N, C-alpha and C positions, 0 to 999 in steps of 0.2 A: 733898403730891402725890409719888407712890412716883417714885424716879430709873429712867431707861430703862436697858434690857439691850439692848445692840447687838452686830450680828456688826461684824465688823473688814472693810472696803471696801479695795479697792487705792487708788484717788483717791477720798477720798469727794465725795458730789455734795453739791449746795449745800442740798438739803432734809436731808440727814444733820449737816452742820456747824449749821443752822441749829437743830435738836433739841438739840443739846447745849451751844447759845450759852447758855442761862440754868441751866448746870448746874455745878457745881464740883468733880465728882467724876462721872465715866462708868464706867459697867461695860460690860466686852467679853467675850463670850463663846468662850471658846479650846477647849471639849471638845465642839463640834459636829463631826458630819459635814459634810465640805466640801459645799456646793451649788450646782450647776450653774448656767449662765444667771444669775447674779446679778452684783453689782458688788464679788464677793470678788475677783474676779481681771479684773473688767473697769470702764472708765471712759469717759464721752463730752467730747467735745470738741468744738469749733465750728470748722470750717475752710472754706475757698473753696467745696468742693462742699457742705456744709450740717454736719450731725450726723456725726461720726465715732466709731466703739468702739473702746478699744485694747485689746485683748486680752493675758493674759498666756498663753500657752501653758503646758499640765501634762505633767510626765510620766505618762503612760498615757492621753494622749488624751482620747475620746470614753468608753471605758470606764472612766476614773478614778472610783475608789469608795474613798475614804479619809479618815483623819479630817484636818479642815483642820490642825491643828498639824503635821503630817507632810507635807503636800501639797509635792511640789516642783516649781519652775519647771522647764518644758523648755529642754535645751542645745541640740537641735536646729536651731534657728533662731535666728537673732541679733534677738530680741524687744526688747530695752533699746534699742538702736542704733536698730528701726524705731520704736521708742514716742518716743525722743528728735528723731528727726527730724519725726515728725508735730507734736509741740508746736514745733519750732522754726516750721515751714510754716504753723502755726494762728495764732502768738501772738508771732511775733519783730518785728510791726510794732505789738505791745498797748503800750500807755503804760509800763506797769512790768514787763516781761519782761526785760530787762537788769537791772532791779534785784534780781530773785528766782531766776534760772534757776542761777545757781553754786551756790546753796543746793542746789539738786535734781541737779545734774551726778552726785555719787557715786553714787545710787541707780543711773543708768544706763550707768556705764561701769566698773563692780565688778560681779563674778559675785554672784548672789542667788538661791542656792540653794532656800530655803526660803520659800513663800510667806508663810503667816503673820509671820514674822519680819522679813521685807523689809516686808509692809504695816504692823507694827506702828512699824517704824523711820522709815518714810516719813510715818507719820499724826502721829510726836512731833514732828519737824522741822517738818510744816506747820501745827502749832497753835505751835510756836515762831515760825513766821515772822511768823505772825498775831498772835501776842503772846495768844491764847488758852490759857494754860497749864493744863492739868487733870489732877487726877490720875486715872490710870488702874488701874484694878482687875481684875483677869484673873479669872474665876472659878475656882473650884477642883475645880468637877465640873459635870457639866451640869446647868445650872437649869431644874427645871420649874416647872409655872404657878405665879406669887408675888404675893402682894398687894404685895409689897416692890418689885417691879419692874413700868414699862410694858415688857411684851414686843415689842421692834421687831427680832426677829432673823429674821423671816421678811420679807423686802421685797418679796416680789410681792405681800404682803398690804395694805401700806401706799396710803393714798388720797393720789392726787399733788394737792397743791394747787395751784389756777390763780390764786392771787395771788401773783406773782412780780413784785417790782417791777421795771420795767425800770432797767438800764444800758447804758452804751455798750458795745458790741462790734465787732470790728474789721469782720466780715462782716454786720453787720446789714443793710447796704444791698442785698444780697443775697438775704437768706433771713429777714429779720427778725427780732425780739427770741426767741434761745432760751433757755427758761427751765432751769432744774434740769439744768445740766451738771454736770461736775467742778467743785470749787473754787478749781482753778488758772485758771480763766474767769475768776472774779472778782476773783481775786489778781492775775493778769496786766492786767487792764483797771483796776480800783479801787486799788490799791497798797495806801497805809495804810488807806484807808476801808473796807476789804473787811471788816475785823471788824465795823464799825460794821453794816455789811450783814446778815451774820447775827445779830446782834443784832436788828435792826429785823425781822427775818423772824420769830425766836423770838416776839415782843410781838407781833407782826400775828397770829400762829397760836394766841395763847391763847385 
């Protein structure tokens, strides 16, 4: 079975992590152009008002056109402070929030100028927290179509699965179960069992 060639997200979605659960090595495309409107700089959480998108503003704004590697986050607004506040408001009462939030605080309290580097460091830390350590291989050039990889770089072409098993969510009584949020939703609610949830999805979707 070919390995998956993936784009690098901000905070991986449940579906993204489920895809890598069965792999010991993952391949990340680092030579692509930045793609707007994707989770490369966006993540979705569950709040008292329902789904909320956390978006990292970029230098250049809507006119931003450049390589992902050199894409810079904007310093025009305190997005890190806003994202941390949103995470606290959404998950402070989740069962495992206090167990893990200290591991994430450095990403929201120190400057993060390059989006790709920030996302990579955050991914490595999240995988460590989940005890899903993986060998991460960055592409040495932009990969063209290859039988060696299952190309998952175009997020908009993914077929969203409908079979996301339910787990407890803080605001489920208001909005029902919300599937495929960012992986922190699973981590803060399931704690040490979060890893098992991603592996279960991987097996379910084979």
